[in-house]
C-alpha positions in Angstrom: 108.1 102.5 87.1 109.4 102.2 90.7 107.1 103.1 93.5 108.3 105.4 96.2 108.4 103.6 99.6 107.6 105.7 102.6 110.7 105.7 104.9 108.4 105.4 107.9 106.7 102.3 106.6 107.2 99.1 108.6 105.6 95.8 109.3 102.6 95.7 111.6 103.1 93.7 114.8 100.6 91.0 115.6 100.0 89.6 119.0 100.0 85.8 119.7 96.2 85.9 120.0 95.9 87.2 116.4 95.1 90.8 117.4 97.0 93.7 116.0 99.3 95.2 118.6 97.6 98.1 120.4 100.2 100.7 119.3 100.0 99.6 115.7 96.2 99.7 115.8 96.2 103.2 117.2 98.7 104.4 114.5 96.8 102.7 111.7 93.5 104.4 112.8 95.2 107.8 113.0 96.7 107.4 109.5 93.4 106.3 108.0 91.5 109.2 109.7 93.8 111.6 107.8 92.8 110.2 104.3 89.2 109.1 104.7 85.9 111.1 104.3 84.5 112.9 107.3 81.9 110.2 108.0 84.4 107.4 107.8 86.8 109.4 109.9 84.2 109.7 112.6 83.7 106.0 112.6 87.4 105.5 112.8 87.6 107.8 115.8 84.9 105.8 117.5 86.8 102.6 116.8 90.0 104.2 118.1 88.2 105.2 121.3 86.9 101.6 121.7 90.4 100.2 121.1 91.8 102.3 124.0 89.4 100.7 126.5 91.2 97.8 128.2 89.3 94.7 129.3 
């Protein structure tokens, strides 16, 4: 059976320092928040907020 591939799927971009590109990290967190439990979603929101803080 063939799996349906999401037309919006794409490879994640990784920075040279090994970190996930900021835009991809933000998008990943948002997508995960939509499918996870309320508790996990809250933790993901916290992580997303932390990822938006620039050093």
